[in-house]
N, C-alpha and C positions, 0 to 999 in steps of 0.2 A: 617623352621619356625614353632613354636609351638603355636597354637591358642586355645582359649577357645571355647566351643561348640557354643555359640551365634555368634562368628566371623566365624566359619566354616559354619554355617547356612546361613550367608550373602553371602559367596562365592558360595555355592551351588545354592542359590536363584538367584544370578547374572548369573550363567551359564544357568539356566532354562529360564531366561528372554531373553537371547541371542538366545534361541532356540536349545541349545546343552545340552547334558547330562554332568554332572560334571565328569571329569576324576578321576578314582580311586574309583568311587561309585560302588562297587561290594561287594561280600562276603569278599574279602581280606581287604576292607576298614574297616570293623567292627573288624577284627582281628589285623590289624597293626595301625589303626588310621590315615592312609594317606587319606586326603581329595582330594588333587589336586596337580598338578605340575605347578606352575606359575612362569614365569620369572627366571627359574633356581632354584627355591625354591621348595622343597617338603613340602607341607603344611600338618602338623600333628595336629590332634585334641587331646586335653588332658583336663581333669577336674582339673589338678594340676597346671594350669597357675597361677603364683603369682599375687595377687592384693594388691594395696596399701590401698585402701578403698573398700567399697562395689561396687563402680562404676568404678574405674580405674584399668585396668589390665595391667601387664607388659608382652608384647608379645616378646619372645626372638627369634632371628634369627641369622644366621651366616653360615659359611661353615665348612667342616670337617678339614681344615687345622688349625683352631683356637684352638682346644683342643687336648690334648694327653691323652691316657689311656693305662695303662700297668697292667697286672696281672700275677701272677705266683703261683705255688704250691711250697711253700718253703720246706716243709718236710712232709714225709709220713711215718707212722709206722703201722704195723699190730700187734694186740694184742688179748688176750682172753677177752671176755666179762665177767664182774665181776658177773653179776647176772644170766646169761643164758649160756647154752651150745652152744656157737657160737664164731666165730672169727669176729673181727671188724677192720676196717681200719680208722685211723684218720689222718688228715693233717692240714696244715696251709695255708690258702689262703691269699696272700698278693696282694694288689691292690692300685692304686693311679691314680689321674687325675690332670691335670694342664692346665691352659690357656696359650698356647704358643704364640699366636698372638692375643692380645686383639683388634687390629684394624679390625679383621675379624668378630667380634661379634657386635650385635646391639640390642637395646631395643626399642620397640614401645609402648608407653602408649596410651591405647584406652579405651573407655567406650561404653557400649551398647547404 
């Protein structure tokens, strides 16, 4: 589940009210964005949560079976650099993603 910062603050505040520290609140939480693990969901904080208006946010959630992702390096070639005395390597990175099981995804509309 990917939540905006105000929603993550509510989760952490609720943990503190219950007398426990929020799981995932460590140095790694600042690096990965993981706020907590609740009911089988990894709660991730992001500033890029889409909003319909300035007050309604679309909080996305689902499991890893819902989407697919594939990437590959299609071709690599080495060549001389045109302006410097050096060799360079260039290649083509091909990638794609698809929703395989849309029933495993959901959206929660919430406002602060």
